[in-house]
VEXPADO-749254 format. One line per field, with one value per residue (C-alpha): z negated, y, x negated; residue number from 1. Coordinates in steps of 0.1 Angstrom, whole numbers, padded with zeros to 4 digits. Layout:
BEGIN
up: Z_...
north: Y_...
east: X_...
resi: NUM_...
***
This chain:
BEGIN
up: -0003_0006_-0016_-0004_-0032_-0011_0022_0035_0026_0047_0076_0074_0067_0104_0121_0116_0127_0164_0177_0209_0235_0246_0266_0300_0322_0330_0363_0393_0407_0373_0380_0354_0344_0372_0384_0348_0368_0375_0365_0379_0382_0397_0396_0388_0381_0390_0376_0405_0404_0415_0423_0388_0368_0375_0367_0346_0340_0357_0347_0350_0353_0342_0344_0333_0317_0288_0294_0318_0305_0278_0250_0215_0218_0189_0179_0196_0227_0218_0182_0193_0154_0155_0146_0175_0179_0158_0132_0123_0102_0104_0084_0104_0137_0119_0097_0097_0124_0149_0185_0202_0232_0252_0287_0289_0280_0301_0335_0359_0343_0310_0275_0244_0212_0178_0173_0202_0179_0151_0166_0169_0146_0110_0115_0077_0063_0074_0103_0141_0163_0201_0223_0256_0279_0305_0332_0324_0350_0375_0363_0385_0380_0382_0413_0415_0411_0412_0402_0404_0382_0357_0354_0369_0366_0336_0304_0279_0242_0233_0207_0183_0185_0174_0142_0131_0140_0116_0088_0093_0086_0116_0111_0157_0189_0213_0248_0280_0305_0313_0285_0250_0267_0287_0324_0332_0298_0309_0342_0360_0360_0380_0397_0418_0418_0438_0410_0383_0404_0403_0365_0360_0383_0362_0324_0342_0352_0322_0289_0311_0298_0318_0311_0293_0271_0261_0261_0250_0259_0230_0208_0221_0226_0184_0171_0199_0206_0169_0143_0159_0167_0133_0112_0129_0151_0169_0201_0223_0253_0292_0266_0286_0283_0263_0256_0282_0268_0231_0226_0193_0161_0138_0133_0119_0143_0160_0177_0176_0194_0203_0185_0206_0187_0208_0226_0220_0238_0238_0254_0229_0223_0207_0190_0176_0143_0136_0111_0123_0120_0089_0070_0075_0086_0047_0036_0067_0050_0018_0029_0047_0015_-0002_0034_0039_0073_0076_0106_0119_0148_0151_0165_0198_0207_0235_0204_0204_0216_0255_0256_0273_0307_0306_0313_0275_0280_0287_0279_0298_0292_0325_0310_0279_0267_0282_0314_0320_0321_0286_0270_0277_0289_0270_0264_0283_0286_0315_0303_0323_0307_0312_0288_0262_0241_0205_0197_0225_0237_0265_0288_0305_0340_0319_0328_0352_0382_0384_0348_0334_0334_0301_0306_0316_0284_0267_0235_0214_0223_0206_0173_0145_0114_0109_0091_0078_0065_0052_0062_0054_0021_0042_0071_0089_0114_0146_0123_0135_0119_0119_0121_0081_0069_0081_0069_0036_0032_0041_0049_0088_0103_0139_0161_0145_0152_0137_0127_0114_0090_0094_0078_0105_0114_0085_0111_0136_0146_0127_0093_0065_0074_0113_0129_0166_0175_0148_0158_0189_0201_0162_0147_0141_0167_0166_0170_0198_0181_0184_0207_0214_0176_0183_0214_0190_0162_0187_0177_0202_0196_0178_0165_0153_0134_0160_0197_0211_0197_0221_0198_0222_0228_0247_0269_0285_0260_0259_0287_0282_0246_0248_0212_0190_0209_0203_0169_0164_0182_0151_0129_0139_0141_0103_0103_0127_0128_0170_0196_0210_0243_0229_0210_0230_0271_0298_0320_0294_0269_0288_0281_0262_0237_0271_0301_0281_0263_0288_0306_0281_0273_0241_0239_0217_0205_0197_0178_0146_0123_0098_0069_0076_0053_0019_0034_0012_0033_0031_0051_0069_0092_0123_0153_0184_0199_0236_0262_0288_0320_0342_0365_0336_0330_0291_0269_0234_0210_0176_0156_0124_0102_0074_0033_0010_-0021_-0054
north: -0005_0036_0059_0096_0119_0145_0167_0154_0115_0121_0132_0102_0084_0094_0089_0051_0055_0040_0067_0056_0080_0072_0099_0105_0133_0158_0171_0190_0159_0143_0140_0157_0136_0135_0170_0187_0211_0204_0215_0247_0264_0299_0320_0353_0366_0354_0367_0395_0404_0400_0411_0407_0411_0435_0422_0396_0366_0334_0333_0308_0310_0280_0271_0235_0213_0200_0164_0165_0146_0131_0151_0151_0154_0169_0161_0194_0172_0160_0177_0217_0227_0204_0211_0227_0215_0237_0231_0195_0199_0189_0155_0143_0139_0115_0086_0041_0028_-0002_-0004_-0032_-0050_-0066_-0064_-0101_-0098_-0070_-0061_-0034_-0028_-0053_-0050_-0052_-0056_-0052_-0089_-0087_-0059_-0083_-0112_-0100_-0076_-0063_-0032_-0013_0010_0042_0032_0055_0025_0030_0000_-0002_-0016_-0024_0007_0028_0008_0033_0061_0088_0083_0044_0027_0008_0043_0044_0076_0052_0023_0049_0068_0048_0013_0008_-0013_0002_-0002_-0023_-0008_-0023_-0010_0018_0008_-0009_0019_0043_0015_0010_0054_0049_0086_0083_0059_0061_0046_0043_0051_0083_0073_0059_0055_0029_0045_0040_0054_0087_0111_0087_0062_0091_0101_0071_0051_0023_0014_0016_-0010_-0036_-0032_-0039_-0070_-0076_-0077_-0097_-0124_-0120_-0109_-0127_-0091_-0067_-0027_-0020_-0045_-0044_-0002_0008_0041_0062_0035_0047_0082_0080_0057_0073_0104_0121_0095_0094_0121_0138_0116_0135_0107_0119_0104_0105_0097_0095_0073_0064_0061_0033_0024_-0011_-0025_-0022_-0052_-0051_-0040_-0017_0013_0055_0073_0110_0127_0168_0190_0217_0239_0251_0273_0274_0245_0204_0193_0198_0183_0163_0144_0107_0090_0060_0052_0021_0012_0000_-0036_-0040_-0022_-0028_-0013_-0013_0005_0037_0037_0047_0069_0090_0086_0110_0133_0170_0177_0218_0236_0260_0273_0298_0285_0296_0317_0338_0367_0363_0388_0382_0393_0423_0425_0386_0372_0365_0336_0330_0299_0293_0261_0248_0219_0212_0178_0193_0191_0150_0126_0104_0136_0120_0149_0163_0202_0206_0236_0257_0270_0299_0319_0325_0308_0336_0343_0320_0294_0281_0272_0287_0258_0262_0276_0306_0328_0298_0288_0256_0246_0219_0224_0214_0187_0172_0177_0142_0134_0132_0171_0182_0159_0160_0176_0210_0242_0269_0305_0329_0361_0383_0406_0416_0423_0456_0470_0462_0457_0434_0401_0377_0342_0353_0361_0328_0307_0320_0310_0273_0247_0244_0220_0213_0203_0214_0236_0266_0283_0319_0330_0371_0381_0386_0362_0386_0409_0382_0384_0357_0367_0392_0412_0419_0450_0441_0473_0461_0427_0425_0456_0461_0429_0422_0402_0386_0406_0412_0375_0354_0338_0330_0315_0289_0278_0273_0256_0237_0249_0226_0251_0276_0285_0325_0338_0369_0370_0372_0355_0384_0418_0438_0465_0437_0436_0453_0468_0491_0513_0506_0522_0552_0560_0530_0523_0562_0547_0516_0532_0548_0519_0497_0535_0525_0489_0479_0520_0520_0530_0503_0508_0498_0471_0457_0463_0461_0442_0410_0415_0421_0388_0373_0349_0338_0346_0333_0306_0290_0277_0260_0240_0258_0270_0288_0284_0319_0330_0302_0309_0288_0276_0292_0321_0298_0278_0281_0286_0255_0216_0202_0175_0198_0184_0200_0184_0191_0181_0168_0195_0186_0215_0239_0269_0263_0253_0252_0230_0223_0230_0207_0208_0174_0181_0153_0163_0163
east: 0000_-0013_-0018_-0002_-0006_-0014_-0006_-0047_-0034_-0008_-0028_-0050_-0020_-0004_-0039_-0033_0002_0012_0036_0057_0072_0108_0115_0127_0111_0130_0122_0143_0148_0163_0196_0222_0256_0278_0292_0274_0240_0212_0179_0170_0135_0126_0094_0111_0077_0039_0000_-0004_0038_0068_0099_0117_0093_0059_0024_0007_0026_0039_0071_0102_0138_0153_0194_0204_0230_0223_0231_0202_0174_0165_0193_0204_0242_0267_0301_0308_0312_0347_0354_0355_0356_0321_0288_0270_0230_0213_0233_0219_0190_0163_0160_0193_0176_0146_0143_0141_0159_0158_0150_0173_0167_0195_0185_0183_0221_0239_0249_0264_0292_0289_0300_0279_0293_0283_0273_0253_0234_0233_0226_0189_0181_0194_0210_0210_0235_0223_0202_0186_0196_0183_0199_0178_0203_0174_0190_0159_0145_0168_0152_0148_0109_0107_0100_0140_0147_0190_0211_0241_0222_0212_0248_0275_0269_0256_0273_0291_0302_0330_0359_0351_0315_0324_0344_0311_0292_0317_0310_0273_0277_0244_0225_0224_0229_0202_0207_0183_0211_0235_0256_0262_0301_0307_0307_0338_0351_0344_0357_0336_0363_0381_0352_0343_0372_0358_0332_0361_0378_0347_0345_0379_0377_0342_0360_0389_0364_0338_0366_0390_0408_0419_0402_0429_0436_0402_0397_0435_0437_0453_0432_0401_0409_0420_0391_0361_0370_0386_0373_0340_0343_0347_0321_0297_0275_0253_0245_0204_0213_0188_0161_0136_0092_0076_0114_0113_0077_0092_0115_0130_0116_0121_0098_0109_0124_0123_0147_0138_0156_0153_0178_0208_0231_0267_0258_0268_0239_0201_0170_0150_0120_0121_0093_0092_0063_0048_0020_-0013_-0016_-0025_0008_0043_0070_0090_0053_0059_0091_0085_0054_0083_0103_0076_0072_0090_0090_0093_0111_0095_0119_0142_0177_0185_0203_0226_0217_0179_0159_0138_0104_0107_0117_0126_0155_0183_0200_0236_0262_0289_0312_0310_0346_0361_0378_0414_0405_0406_0431_0437_0418_0387_0371_0336_0330_0303_0279_0250_0226_0202_0176_0137_0118_0099_0126_0127_0102_0082_0052_0033_0015_-0014_-0002_0021_-0014_-0033_-0022_-0051_-0031_-0007_0025_0041_0058_0023_0002_-0001_0017_-0010_-0019_0013_0005_-0019_-0041_-0037_-0038_-0015_-0027_-0006_-0023_0013_-0006_-0032_-0020_0010_0023_-0006_-0028_-0060_-0065_-0098_-0113_-0133_-0093_-0088_-0115_-0117_-0081_-0076_-0103_-0098_-0119_-0127_-0104_-0072_-0036_-0038_-0011_-0006_0015_0014_0051_0063_0094_0110_0122_0131_0169_0182_0164_0186_0158_0163_0140_0135_0117_0093_0093_0089_0065_0046_0033_-0004_-0029_-0063_-0098_-0119_-0133_-0107_-0105_-0143_-0143_-0111_-0133_-0160_-0138_-0122_-0087_-0064_-0032_-0021_0013_0022_0058_0050_0070_0035_-0001_-0018_-0016_0009_-0012_-0030_-0002_0018_0034_0005_0018_0053_0048_0023_0035_0025_-0002_-0013_-0009_-0025_-0056_-0057_-0051_-0081_-0107_-0096_-0098_-0125_-0147_-0143_-0114_-0090_-0114_-0142_-0133_-0111_-0125_-0091_-0106_-0116_-0092_-0062_-0039_-0069_-0053_-0033_-0060_-0090_-0081_-0051_-0079_-0094_-0069_-0062_-0023_-0006_0036_0052_0082_0079_0104_0122_0105_0072_0088_0087_0050_0020_-0014_-0030_-0038_-0006_0004_0020_0034_0053_0085_0078_0107_0091_0097_0072_0077_0073_0050_0062_0090_0113_0107_0111_0081_0075_0047_0046_0036_0046_0058_0047
resi: 1_2_3_4_5_6_7_8_9_10_11_12_13_14_15_16_17_18_19_20_21_22_23_24_25_26_27_28_29_30_31_32_33_34_35_36_37_38_39_40_41_42_43_44_45_46_47_48_49_50_51_52_53_54_55_56_57_58_59_60_61_62_63_64_65_66_67_68_69_70_71_72_73_74_75_76_77_78_79_80_81_82_83_84_85_86_87_88_89_90_91_92_93_94_95_96_97_98_99_100_101_102_103_104_105_106_107_108_109_110_111_112_113_114_115_116_117_118_119_120_121_122_123_124_125_126_127_128_129_130_131_132_133_134_135_136_137_138_139_140_141_142_143_144_145_146_147_148_149_150_151_152_153_154_155_156_157_158_159_160_161_162_163_164_165_166_167_168_169_170_171_172_173_174_175_176_177_178_179_180_181_182_183_184_185_186_187_188_189_190_191_192_193_194_195_196_197_198_199_200_201_202_203_204_205_206_207_208_209_210_211_212_213_214_215_216_217_218_219_220_221_222_223_224_225_226_227_228_229_230_231_232_233_234_235_236_237_238_239_240_241_242_243_244_245_246_247_248_249_250_251_252_253_254_255_256_257_258_259_260_261_262_263_264_265_266_267_268_269_270_271_272_273_274_275_276_277_278_279_280_281_282_283_284_285_286_287_288_289_290_291_292_293_294_295_296_297_298_299_300_301_302_303_304_305_306_307_308_309_310_311_312_313_314_315_316_317_318_319_320_321_322_323_324_325_326_327_328_329_330_331_332_333_334_335_336_337_338_339_340_341_342_343_344_345_346_347_348_349_350_351_352_353_354_355_356_357_358_359_360_361_362_363_364_365_366_367_368_369_370_371_372_373_374_375_376_377_378_379_380_381_382_383_384_385_386_387_388_389_390_391_392_393_394_395_396_397_398_399_400_401_402_403_404_405_406_407_408_409_410_411_412_413_414_415_416_417_418_419_420_421_422_423_424_425_426_427_428_429_430_431_432_433_434_435_436_437_438_439_440_441_442_443_444_445_446_447_448_449_450_451_452_453_454_455_456_457_458_459_460_461_462_463_464_465_466_467_468_469_470_471_472_473_474_475_476_477_478_479_480_481_482_483_484_485_486_487_488_489_490_491_492_493_494_495_496_497_498_499_500_501_502_503_504_505_506_507_508_509_510_511_512_513_514_515_516_517_518_519_520_521_522_523_524_525_526_527_528_529_530_531_532_533_534_535_536_537_538_539_540_541_542_543_544_545_546_547_548_549_550
***
C-alpha cells in the first residue's frame, strides 16, 4: 500500500499510473449527431493581419453543436429545468468505475441488457460505467469508418437497463457510439425509416417481439425522458481512443468537460487510470478517496468577455424536446465563438504557424507535476513579476507545470468583485527575462489567472489604451528603473510569451479562475483536460490541481 501523506507523495504515485485516453478525435470531419451542426473552423485573423481582426495572431472562430465528438450530456437534454454542464461539480465527473466489453455479443440494431453487463463485470453502486459495444470501429478516423454504423445502426440498451442504472445510482454512463439510447428510440427512427424497419425485423427475429412490445413508447418516455432525466444521471457519448484495446476492467475514470454555463452538452476529455503492475485497483480507489481535485476553470458563458476584438460566445437552441412525436426529441444547442475567451489553452499554431494544433499535442503534455505560486500580495495593476519572485516562494523543479496566481481572477466576470476593465487591461505580467528563464527551467506549460500570459502593454492593448500605457511606463520605471521601451524593445518583446515560447513547445493557459482564489503556494499534481480538436489553434478545457486532504 502506497503511503500518500503529502502532495509530493501524490505526484510520485500519479507518475506510476497507466493512463488511457478514451476520447474520440474532434475535427471538421467528425460527424455530429444527425441533423445537429457540424464543427466549423474559420480563421478570422492571421499573424500578418486579416479582414476581421487586425494584426498579431492566428485566430479562429468555431461553430458547433455539443453532440459532435466525445461529449458529456446532462439531464437538461430531456429535462429543461435540469443542470447545464457548468452546474455539474468536478467531483461528479470522476470516480471508480468499470469498462465492460460486450463487442462480441452485439450487432447492428442489437439490444443489450443489464444481465449482459453483469455477466462480465461487477458493477457497484455509484460506479461510472463505460460500455464498449465495438462500434467505435466505425468512428470517422478509423479504417472501417461508417457514419451510419456509428450513429444509426449501433446497438442500444433495453428498457429495463435504465431502471437498473437508476437502481445502481451510476454516476455516469459512457458509450462508444453516437448515443446512450438505442438510435431507434430517438428521432433517427423518423429520419431513417428504412433502418427502423430493419431494427423491427431484427427485434422480431432475435427477441421474438415487436419493437413496440419491447419499448412501449409511453412507458419508455416516462422511464427515460422523465424519471431518468430527473435522477440527475449523466451520459458520455462518442467515446473512442484506447477503449477498443482495454477489454473489461475496473479503473478510476474522469470525464472533465468544458464547463458550458448555458448548454446541456459539452466536449469532454475522458481518461481511465490503472495502477502499476505492483499495485491494485482497490489501492488506487483508496488513494483517490484522499485526493481533492480543485477546479481552476471559469464557467464558459455568453456573459464571458472575449479578448478585446474577438467574437463573443453565442448559444442558440436548434432543437427542443417538444418537436418529436412521442416527446422523444432532445434539447440541443448550437454555439459560435472565437476561442480566446474563458479558460483556454493557447496552442502552438496560435502564434507559430509551423507548430502543432492543440489536438495533436501528446496526452502526457497536459498532466504532471507542477506548482501554484501565489503572488497576489506582491503584484498590483500593470506591475511586473519576475522569476526570482517565483523561485523564492515555491519548490519549482525543472520540467514542472507552472501556475501563476496574481489574484486578478477576483476581477473576472463571474466574481462578485468583477471589474472587466481592470481584469482585461490592467493586469500584471512577466518581466523581460521571464521567457528565457522558462526555457532554462524547461517549464512544460504555464497557467495564469489573467486574460493573457503577456503583460498587456506587450500586446496591442498598448496601442488601444495609450493613457494606460503611460501609467504602466511610469510604474515600470519605479519598479525596474528604466523605461518600458528600453526594458521591452518592441521588436523582441511584442507578445513575448507567445512568439518566443510557442516555437519551443511551451504553451500557456489563460483566464484560470474558480478555486485558484483559495489555493496556497505549493506543489500539486496538475492537469489540463483539453478536447482533441485536431485543427484548432487553441481550445477550452478543464484545468485541475490535485492535492492530498490532510
